[in-house]
C-alpha positions as a printed Julia matrix, in Angstrom:
336×3 Matrix{Float64}:
   0.0    0.0     0.0
   1.37   3.4    -0.99
   1.88   5.86    1.89
  -0.45   8.81    2.08
   0.98  11.92    0.46
   0.33  15.46    1.64
   1.2   18.4    -0.6
   1.88  21.92    0.7
   1.37  24.78   -1.75
   2.14  28.06    0.07
   2.57  31.47   -1.49
   6.32  31.78   -2.04
   8.91  33.9    -3.74
   7.2   37.15   -2.71
   7.65  39.72    0.04
   6.2   37.6     2.82
   7.55  34.31    4.13
   4.99  33.42    6.79
   3.11  31.0     4.54
   6.23  28.98    3.71
   7.4   28.94    7.33
   3.98  27.83    8.56
   3.82  24.97    6.05
   7.36  23.87    6.92
   6.37  23.87   10.58
   3.26  21.81    9.88
   5.2   19.33    7.75
   7.9   18.9    10.41
   5.37  18.36   13.2
   3.39  15.96   11.04
   6.52  13.96   10.18
   7.41  13.69   13.89
   3.98  12.28   14.75
   3.05  10.4    11.59
   6.22   9.52    9.64
   4.2    7.25    7.37
   2.65  10.35    5.74
   4.85  11.85    3.02
   5.02  15.64    2.83
   5.86  17.36   -0.47
   6.11  21.05   -1.41
   5.47  23.2    -4.46
   7.57  26.37   -4.19
   8.82  29.19   -6.38
  12.41  28.76   -7.52
  14.75  30.61   -5.17
  12.7   29.91   -2.04
  14.66  28.35    0.81
  14.64  24.55    0.63
  12.03  23.33    3.14
  13.85  20.07    3.82
  11.13  17.97    2.17
  10.73  16.72   -1.43
   9.98  19.8    -3.51
   8.83  20.61   -7.02
  10.19  23.99   -8.08
   7.93  26.41   -9.92
   8.91  29.33  -12.17
   7.03  31.74   -9.87
   4.75  31.76   -6.84
   1.9   29.21   -7.1
  -0.57  32.04   -7.56
   1.27  32.93  -10.77
   1.92  29.36  -11.9
  -1.52  27.66  -11.81
  -0.77  25.51  -14.85
   2.41  24.11  -13.33
   0.65  23.61   -9.99
  -2.14  21.65  -11.65
   0.35  19.48  -13.54
   2.31  18.71  -10.37
  -0.87  17.79   -8.5
  -1.9   15.4   -11.28
   1.57  13.79  -11.18
   1.86  13.51   -7.39
  -1.78  12.56   -6.71
  -1.74  13.61   -3.03
  -4.37  12.63   -0.51
  -4.48  16.18    0.9
  -3.39  19.53   -0.52
  -2.78  22.48    1.81
  -3.04  25.78   -0.05
  -1.61  28.52    2.19
  -2.48  31.99    0.91
  -2.99  30.49   -2.55
  -6.6   30.14   -3.64
  -6.51  29.88   -7.41
  -9.66  28.11   -8.57
  -7.78  26.2   -11.27
  -5.4   24.73   -8.68
  -8.18  23.86   -6.25
 -10.11  22.12   -9.02
  -7.03  20.15  -10.11
  -6.63  18.83   -6.57
 -10.28  17.91   -6.31
 -10.15  16.13   -9.71
  -7.11  14.18   -8.49
  -9.15  12.91   -5.53
  -7.43  15.09   -2.9
  -9.0   16.82    0.05
  -8.41  20.57   -0.04
  -7.4   22.74    2.91
  -7.12  26.5     2.42
  -5.17  28.49    5.01
  -5.96  32.21    5.18
  -3.86  34.42    7.45
  -4.91  37.83    6.15
  -8.39  39.37    6.13
  -8.22  39.91    2.36
  -7.2   36.29    1.76
 -10.01  35.12    4.03
 -12.56  37.04    1.99
 -11.24  35.61   -1.29
 -11.38  32.12    0.15
 -15.03  32.55    1.14
 -16.13  33.22   -2.43
 -18.49  30.7    -3.96
 -16.28  28.94   -6.52
 -13.48  28.48   -4.02
 -15.66  27.32   -1.13
 -17.29  24.75   -3.41
 -13.86  23.12   -3.89
 -12.76  23.09   -0.23
 -12.98  20.52    2.53
 -11.62  22.82    5.23
 -10.85  26.54    5.5
  -8.45  27.55    8.27
  -8.24  31.12    9.56
  -4.85  31.77   11.21
  -4.31  35.04   13.06
  -5.29  36.92   16.18
  -7.52  39.21   14.14
  -9.34  36.26   12.54
 -10.56  34.63   15.75
 -13.83  36.54   16.01
 -17.31  35.23   15.4
 -18.47  34.56   11.85
 -19.55  37.63    9.9
 -22.33  37.68    7.3
 -19.94  36.65    4.49
 -18.83  33.56    6.37
 -22.38  32.64    7.35
 -23.55  33.02    3.76
 -20.6   30.98    2.43
 -21.31  28.17    4.9
 -25.02  28.21    4.12
 -24.19  27.56    0.48
 -21.37  25.09    1.29
 -22.29  23.39    4.59
 -19.8   20.55    4.09
 -16.8   22.89    4.47
 -15.3   22.87    7.98
 -14.05  26.2     9.34
 -11.26  26.16   11.93
  -9.72  29.17   13.69
  -6.19  29.33   15.06
  -4.52  32.34   16.65
  -1.05  31.14   15.64
   1.15  28.09   15.15
   4.69  27.59   16.38
   7.1   24.89   17.53
   7.42  24.35   21.29
  10.33  26.51   22.5
  13.66  24.82   23.16
  15.48  25.34   26.46
  16.69  28.93   26.79
  19.89  28.4    28.79
  21.87  26.78   25.92
  20.9   29.73   23.71
  22.0   32.21   26.39
  25.34  30.44   26.54
  25.7   30.28   22.75
  25.0   33.98   22.31
  27.04  35.02   25.35
  24.06  36.6    27.11
  24.83  35.46   30.63
  21.98  36.41   32.95
  21.43  39.84   31.4
  17.97  40.93   30.27
  17.8   41.25   26.5
  15.62  42.46   23.66
  14.79  40.73   20.38
  14.53  42.74   17.16
  13.28  40.98   14.03
  11.33  41.66   10.86
  10.12  38.04   10.89
  11.73  37.32    7.51
  10.52  38.21    4.06
  11.78  40.88    1.69
   9.77  44.0     2.47
  11.54  47.04    0.97
  13.53  48.93    3.57
  12.65  46.55    6.41
  16.17  45.19    6.93
  17.68  48.68    7.16
  14.95  49.97    9.48
  15.02  47.07   11.92
  18.8   46.71   11.74
  19.17  50.36   12.7
  16.71  49.93   15.57
  18.65  46.92   16.89
  21.96  48.76   16.64
  20.65  51.88   18.4
  18.96  49.86   21.14
  22.17  47.94   21.83
  24.23  51.15   21.86
  21.83  52.49   24.47
  22.89  49.68   26.79
  20.26  46.95   26.37
  21.61  43.62   25.15
  19.9   43.07   21.8
  19.51  39.99   19.61
  18.94  40.85   15.94
  17.27  37.76   14.49
  17.03  37.42   10.7
  17.77  41.16   10.7
  21.33  42.28    9.86
  22.6   44.73   12.49
  25.87  46.27   13.61
  27.73  45.8    16.88
  27.1   46.0    19.74
  23.83  44.33   18.65
  24.22  40.55   18.37
  23.43  39.57   14.78
  22.52  35.9    15.21
  21.01  35.34   11.75
  17.93  33.21   11.22
  17.02  30.61   13.84
  15.0   27.4    13.71
  11.45  28.06   14.86
  11.84  26.33   18.23
  14.96  28.39   19.04
  13.28  31.57   17.8
  10.33  30.89   20.1
  12.65  30.29   23.06
  14.48  33.55   22.35
  11.18  35.46   22.24
   9.78  33.78   25.34
  12.85  34.78   27.35
  13.1   38.35   26.06
  12.38  41.38   28.22
  10.82  43.04   25.17
  10.68  42.49   21.4
  10.55  44.91   18.48
   8.76  43.14   15.64
   6.9   43.73   12.4
   3.18  43.04   12.11
   3.21  39.54   10.63
   2.84  36.04   12.07
   5.88  36.39   14.36
   4.09  39.17   16.23
   1.18  36.9    17.19
   3.56  34.1    18.15
   5.38  36.47   20.51
   2.11  37.61   22.1
   1.02  34.01   22.64
   4.34  33.43   24.42
   3.76  36.39   26.75
   6.43  38.69   25.31
   5.85  42.48   25.56
   6.05  43.81   21.99
   6.67  47.11   20.29
   5.28  46.61   16.78
   6.17  48.38   13.53
   4.05  47.27   10.56
   5.62  46.85    7.11
   2.51  46.99    4.91
  -1.15  47.92    5.05
  -2.6   44.64    6.35
   0.08  44.46    9.03
  -0.74  48.04    9.97
  -4.41  47.16   10.4
  -3.45  44.24   12.66
  -1.06  46.33   14.74
  -3.64  49.09   15.24
  -6.22  46.54   16.35
  -3.81  44.89   18.79
  -2.74  48.28   20.14
  -6.37  49.27   20.77
  -6.76  45.95   22.62
  -3.84  46.88   24.87
  -1.72  43.97   23.62
   1.11  45.87   21.85
   2.68  49.31   21.56
   2.35  50.72   18.03
   5.57  52.18   16.61
   4.72  51.9    12.92
   5.25  55.54   11.99
   8.07  56.33   14.4
  11.65  56.9    13.24
  14.23  54.19   14.1
  15.66  56.53   16.75
  12.24  57.01   18.32
  11.46  53.29   18.18
  14.74  52.51   19.96
  13.92  55.1    22.63
  10.4   53.67   23.05
  11.84  50.15   23.36
  14.39  51.21   25.96
  11.68  52.91   28.0
   9.41  49.88   27.79
  12.23  47.58   28.88
  12.58  49.65   32.05
   8.87  49.92   32.84
   7.64  46.84   34.71
   4.05  48.07   34.93
   3.82  48.82   31.19
   5.19  45.39   30.28
   2.76  43.68   32.65
  -0.14  45.63   31.13
   0.82  44.49   27.62
   1.06  40.88   28.75
  -2.37  41.13   30.37
  -3.82  42.71   27.21
  -2.52  39.88   25.06
  -3.81  37.24   27.48
  -7.29  38.76   27.29
  -7.35  37.94   23.57
  -7.09  34.2    24.3
  -4.17  33.58   21.98
  -2.85  30.03   21.97
  -0.69  27.76   19.85
  -2.87  25.76   17.43
  -0.1   23.56   16.0
  -1.15  20.31   17.72
  -4.78  20.66   16.69
  -3.86  21.53   13.1
  -1.54  18.53   12.76
  -4.25  16.22   14.06
  -6.62  17.68   11.44
  -4.11  16.85    8.71
  -3.62  13.32   10.03
  -7.37  12.78   10.03
  -7.78  14.12    6.49
  -4.94  11.97    5.17
  -6.29   8.75    6.67
């Protein structure tokens, strides 16, 4: 009997990287719990190798629907996970190949596209991933489900690997027992993001606060540690006194871990999320501040116990939790 095959088709090769990272995380967790299920990827050429069998596309799956359809017909997976990629042609190819379709939407605009009639008719499950997507169903969702009652909707605040032990990381980075900050864009290639966050990390470190710049090039005395595996990244965030982050998936992961965050959005949907979280008392919004001002805000927050506690309480009130285990069990069930 052939092993069940699961195919991940995230948006790739564009400014954001959250979709690819989320699918890699799901595939790794699934392999650890159900090694009999084979995970494969379809990714744009130039995307970081996910560590699983991969078919390389000439562009992001949203721009390569013909190649995506051909790969699905060749691989004949039991389940296809489309993350941020909801092309009707690709969804139909998976359905025609006998696969079950899961669409992951992590942005409000992607959620709305995924709720449209032709897409919903081709789905088995639609997952909403994000703190701002946890609310009750609106009229669009209720209407979409009325027309397609067989589609299962699942909501997850975030997904991340369980953090590793922090002490080995402290030793590796030479942190000792000192409090430290984390500064990171969260990956991706947003124009100007590396310079902005690198400058913030450098200024914050020069002001006397030990600062880890993660996946964000920075100058000494900031500690430029490069990219980290997700479990080490989560440990670094969980142990940080504060974090300065963009408005993507890493922000919600940090809030779920109880890290006080100063957030600086990199594009319009991130800005909407950051404003909403700031109004909820869960983050400080530094989107339109200069790097110098952001560094000053971060230094002040690091020294203000009451302000940090208030942010932690605000995030806890949102009920954010890690949905990785539940999501992996959903995939196991669909592939069986």
